[in-house]
C-alpha positions in Angstrom: 240.7 195.3 147.9 242.0 199.0 147.2 244.1 197.0 144.6 241.0 195.6 143.5 239.2 198.5 143.2 241.7 200.3 141.2 241.7 197.7 138.6 238.0 197.5 138.8 238.3 201.2 137.9 240.5 200.9 134.9 237.8 198.9 133.0 235.2 200.6 134.1 236.8 203.9 132.3 237.4 202.0 129.2 233.6 200.4 129.1 232.7 204.6 130.0 234.4 205.6 126.7 232.8 202.7 124.7 229.3 203.9 126.1 230.5 207.6 125.0 231.4 206.2 122.0 228.1 204.6 121.5 226.3 207.8 121.8 228.8 209.6 119.2 227.8 207.1 116.7 224.5 208.7 116.6 225.9 212.0 114.9 229.2 210.5 113.1 228.3 209.7 109.3 230.3 205.7 108.9 231.0 207.2 105.9 233.8 209.4 107.6 234.6 207.5 110.4 233.0 203.6 109.6 234.7 202.3 113.2 232.3 204.4 115.5 229.0 202.7 114.1 229.9 199.4 115.7 230.4 201.0 119.0 226.7 202.1 118.1 225.5 198.7 117.5 227.0 197.5 120.7 224.7 199.9 122.8 222.8 197.1 124.6 226.1 195.0 125.9 228.1 198.2 126.7 225.4 199.9 128.7 224.9 196.8 130.6 228.4 196.2 131.4 228.3 199.8 132.7 225.4 199.4 134.7 227.3 196.4 136.2 230.5 198.7 137.2 227.6 200.9 138.8 226.0 198.4 140.8 229.9 197.3 141.9 230.8 201.1 143.3 227.2 201.2 144.7 227.2 198.2 146.9 230.5 199.9 148.5 229.4 203.1 148.7 232.0 204.2 146.6 232.3 207.9 144.9 233.3 206.4 141.9 229.4 205.5 141.2 229.5 209.2 139.9 231.4 208.6 136.9 228.8 205.9 135.5 225.7 208.0 137.1 227.7 211.0 134.9 228.1 209.0 131.5 224.4 207.8 131.9 222.8 211.0 132.1 225.0 212.2 129.3 223.2 209.3 127.0 220.0 209.7 128.5 218.3 210.2 125.4 219.8 207.2 123.8 218.8 205.1 126.5 215.0 206.6 126.5 215.2 205.7 122.5 215.8 201.8 123.6 213.9 201.1 126.7 210.5 202.1 127.5 208.1 201.5 130.5 204.4 201.4 129.3 204.0 204.9 128.1 200.4 205.5 127.6 198.3 207.9 125.2 195.0 208.9 125.5 193.1 207.2 122.2 191.4 209.9 119.9 189.0 208.7 117.4 189.1 211.8 114.8 191.4 211.8 112.2 193.0 208.7 113.3 195.5 207.0 110.9 196.1 203.0 111.5 199.4 202.7 110.2 201.5 199.7 109.5 204.9 198.6 108.5 206.1 195.2 107.8 209.3 193.5 106.3 207.4 190.5 104.7 210.6 188.7 103.8 208.6 187.5 100.8 205.8 186.3 103.0 208.5 183.6 104.3 208.4 182.0 100.8 212.3 181.3 100.8 212.2 180.0 104.0 212.6 176.1 104.5 208.7 175.7 106.2 207.4 176.9 102.5 203.9 179.1 102.8 202.2 179.3 106.3 198.7 179.5 107.5 197.8 183.1 106.3 195.3 183.5 108.6 197.3 184.5 111.2 198.7 187.7 109.3 195.2 188.5 107.9 193.7 187.9 111.0 196.3 190.5 112.6 195.5 192.9 109.9 191.7 192.8 110.7 192.1 193.8 114.1 194.5 196.9 113.2 191.9 198.0 110.5 194.8 199.7 108.9 194.7 203.0 106.8 198.3 202.9 105.7 200.5 199.7 105.2 204.0 199.9 104.2 205.8 196.7 103.3 209.3 195.7 102.5 210.8 192.8 100.8 207.8 192.7 98.8 206.6 191.6 95.6 203.8 192.6 93.2 201.5 189.9 91.4 202.6 187.9 88.5 206.3 187.7 89.7 208.5 184.6 90.1 207.2 184.1 93.8 203.9 185.3 93.1 201.8 183.5 96.4 198.4 182.5 97.6 199.2 185.3 100.3 200.1 188.0 98.1 196.9 187.0 95.8 194.6 187.4 99.3 196.3 190.5 100.2 195.8 192.2 96.9 192.2 190.6 96.8 191.2 191.7 100.4 192.6 195.2 99.9 191.7 195.6 96.3 190.2 199.1 97.0 193.5 200.4 98.5 195.5 202.7 96.3 199.0 201.3 95.8 202.1 202.3 94.9 205.7 199.7 94.4 208.9 201.1 93.1 208.3 198.8 90.0 206.0 201.5 88.8 208.9 203.7 87.8 211.1 200.6 86.1 211.0 199.8 82.5 212.2 196.3 83.9 210.8 195.5 86.8 212.9 193.7 89.9 210.0 191.9 91.5 211.6 192.8 94.9 211.1 195.9 96.8 209.1 198.2 98.6 205.3 198.8 98.9 202.6 201.5 99.9 199.0 200.4 100.4 197.1 203.6 101.2 193.0 204.0 102.4 193.4 207.6 101.3 193.5 208.6 97.6 197.5 209.0 96.5 197.7 212.1 94.9 201.6 211.5 93.7 204.2 209.2 94.1 207.7 208.6 93.3 211.1 207.6 94.0 213.6 209.1 96.9 217.0 206.9 96.3 217.8 203.9 95.4 221.8 204.3 95.9 221.5 200.0 96.2 220.3 198.4 93.1 217.5 195.9 94.2 215.2 195.7 97.1 216.9 198.4 99.5 215.9 201.9 98.6 213.2 204.1 99.1 209.9 205.6 97.8 207.1 208.1 99.0 203.1 208.6 98.4 201.6 211.9 99.1 198.3 210.8 100.3 195.3 213.2 100.8 193.4 212.8 104.4 190.4 215.0 105.2 191.7 217.3 102.6 195.2 217.5 104.4 197.9 216.4 102.4 200.7 213.9 104.7 203.7 212.7 102.7 204.4 209.2 103.3 207.8 207.5 103.0 208.7 204.0 103.2 212.2 203.1 103.1 214.4 199.8 103.4 218.0 200.6 104.1 221.1 198.3 103.4 220.8 195.2 104.5 223.9 193.5 105.7 223.4 190.3 103.4 224.6 187.8 105.2 225.7 184.4 104.0 224.9 181.0 105.8 228.6 180.8 107.0 228.5 184.4 108.4 225.2 183.4 110.3 227.6 180.3 111.8 230.2 182.1 112.7 228.0 185.2 114.4 226.3 181.7 116.2 229.9 180.3 117.5 231.3 183.9 118.8 227.5 184.3 120.5 227.7 180.7 122.2 231.6 181.3 123.3 232.6 177.8 122.6 235.9 177.8 123.8 236.4 174.2 122.2 235.9 175.5 118.8 238.4 177.3 116.4 236.7 180.5 115.1 237.4 181.2 111.8 239.1 184.5 111.6 239.3 185.1 108.2 235.5 184.4 108.4 235.0 186.9 111.4 236.6 189.6 109.0 234.1 189.0 106.9 231.5 189.3 108.9 233.0 192.6 109.9 233.7 193.7 106.2 229.7 193.2 105.3 228.7 195.2 108.5 231.2 197.8 107.4 229.7 198.3 103.9 226.3 198.0 105.1 226.9 201.0 107.5 228.6 202.9 104.5 225.8 202.2 102.4 223.2 203.1 104.6 224.7 206.2 105.4 224.4 207.5 101.8 220.9 206.3 101.7 220.1 208.2 104.5 221.6 211.5 103.3 219.3 211.9 100.6 216.6 210.6 102.5 217.4 213.5 105.2 217.2 216.0 102.7 214.4 215.0 101.0 212.4 215.2 104.5 214.0 218.3 105.1 212.4 219.9 101.5 208.3 218.6 102.0 205.7 220.8 102.1 203.8 218.6 104.2 203.3 216.5 107.5 205.5 213.4 107.3 205.3 209.9 108.2 208.1 207.5 107.7 208.1 204.0 108.0 210.5 201.0 107.4 213.2 198.8 107.9 216.5 200.8 108.8 218.4 197.8 109.5 220.1 200.0 112.6 219.2 200.5 116.1 218.2 203.4 117.7 222.1 204.4 118.5 222.9 204.6 114.9 223.9 207.4 112.2 220.8 206.2 110.4 218.2 206.5 113.5 219.1 209.7 114.3 219.4 211.6 111.0 215.7 210.1 110.0 214.3 210.8 113.4 215.4 214.4 113.7 212.6 216.2 115.9 210.3 213.4 114.7 208.3 211.2 116.9 209.1 207.5 117.6 205.7 205.5 117.8 208.0 203.2 120.2 208.9 206.1 122.1 205.7 207.7 122.3 203.5 204.7 123.2 205.7 201.5 123.6 206.9 199.5 126.3 210.1 197.3 127.1 212.8 197.1 124.8 210.7 196.2 121.7 213.3 194.0 119.4 211.9 194.0 116.1 214.6 191.7 114.5 213.8 188.1 115.4 216.1 186.5 112.6 219.8 184.7 113.3 221.5 187.7 114.4 221.1 189.5 117.8 217.5 190.6 118.1 217.5 194.8 117.8 215.0 197.1 117.1 215.9 198.2 113.6 211.7 198.5 112.2 210.6 202.2 112.9 207.3 204.6 112.6 208.5 207.9 113.0 206.1 211.3 112.3 205.9 214.6 112.8 205.2 216.5 116.1 202.0 217.3 114.6 200.7 213.9 115.6 199.6 212.0 118.4 200.9 208.3 118.8 199.1 205.3 120.7 198.6 201.8 120.4 202.0 201.2 119.4 202.1 197.3 119.0 204.9 194.8 117.7 203.6 191.1 116.3 205.4 188.3 115.8 204.1 186.2 112.9 204.3 182.9 111.9 206.7 183.7 109.2 209.8 186.0 108.6 212.5 187.3 110.4 210.9 191.1 111.6 207.8 191.8 113.6 205.0 193.8 112.3 204.5 197.3 114.1 201.4 198.8 114.1 200.4 202.7 115.8 197.7 204.6 115.6 198.6 208.6 114.4 195.9 211.6 115.2 196.5 215.2 114.3 
């Protein structure tokens, strides 16, 4: 048994080093060291492995369990950002802003099943009574993928102020991020467009009860997997020993992840500078395409509140597509806000959950 414990401890140390590496991934830009970003992405799995080792030492009352406990304490804030146990907040009706963020996936128009029952989406919005809506993978009317759901959205919320990144473009892309606000938008603009296409960031300054709040809507760089990439990831997940994994394909998957990590870090550095120079309280919504143990999340969150951490529960995976489920969509806000009613909702289309929360100040 003594020999077995020595072998187990060697693997335990390797797992602990990997866990510490996942903590460091939140502070090191992938543009400087892209490899460590993979450890940040793997945090949930590395954490579970370390829990298993901790239980192994606990059952033996072995002093080596303190290595695990020490590492867990060291990274407690990262665990806290990933797992919640039903945090509660007292509702406040005055100065209340209901916020929604949603990667619409173009309302499922490109998916195999075509259009969906729009009542599911609109009934969800009616229950929330949103004051602010931030959409990603969204197009305006009169584009080549104009659908009934887009038309109904613009009809039901026709009184809302609106801003789309294409408002700045001489040649609209028809594929981008948008803001809908019940409150008057007094100024809007582009924060960054490092990546041409839908991955970009916009802002709107909105007037709420004589107070100006800066709303930022971002869609950080997507991985842009192709069908073959998803098949390779599926094979790796299933661990089918009889299948011959295409190593060239695996390298392609890793290469796409690397490019996305680096591109997101470039976007985040620009957005962070924009946030630091804001004269107003800030709300940040969007699809970060990155987990809570990532450079992107850590830089954008800074000292701000995370709606999930403040009033969420469980692990709250927001991505429900063909990759492993992660929390990659966020509502962040300044400390001046109180947060309650955080709710992720999986609809009948798309590959992301719609998030909502109520902010008061």
